[in-house]
N, C-alpha and C positions, 0 to 999 in steps of 0.2 A: 485542551485542544490548542491549536495554533502553533505547535512546535513541529520540528522536522523529524520524520521517521525514516531511518535507513534500513533497507532490507537487502541482505546479500544472498546471492545464489549464482546460478549459471544459466546461460541461454536466454536471458530476458530479451524481448523484442524492443523495438523503438518506443519512445515515449508515447507516440500517437496510438499504439496498439496495446499499451499496458495500463492496467488500473489496479488500485488497491482499495479495498473497503475494510473498515474497522467497525465491527458490530453493526454491519449494514449501512454504514455511512461512508460515502465516497471521500477518499483522501484526495486533496487537490494538488495541482501542479506537479504531476509525476515527472521525474527526470531519470532516464536510464543512462548509466555511465558504463562504458566498456562491456556491455551485455552481462554484467555481474553485480550491479548495484542499482536499486531503485530508491530514490529519495522523493518524499512527498510531504505535504503539510497535513497534519492530523486535523480533522474537522472539529469545530467547537461543539460542545454538547452541554446539556443542562443536567446530565446524570451525575450524581454525586455518590459513586460507589467505587470500591476497590475490588472488582471482580474480573475474572478472566473473560475475554471476548474473542471471537473469531477474527483473524486477520486473513483476508482472502486476496491472493495475488492472481490476476489474470494477465497473461502475456501471450499475445497472439491467440492460438487456439488451446493453450494450456492453462489450467486453473489449479491452484494449490491452496489449501486451507491450513492455517497454523493456529 
């Protein structure tokens, strides 16, 4: 954790109405650029595994899971 995650897409809302969670943990300091990029800081974790987790992006009233 503690590193920057960049998520590309289209139609993202302003930073105040967008959020990203990683395996249920809220990514901090989301910034939306040009409605097509969200950058946020990955939360710290004590988990020591190399497994796939859900990344959930909520922007306005839309939610997408990857």
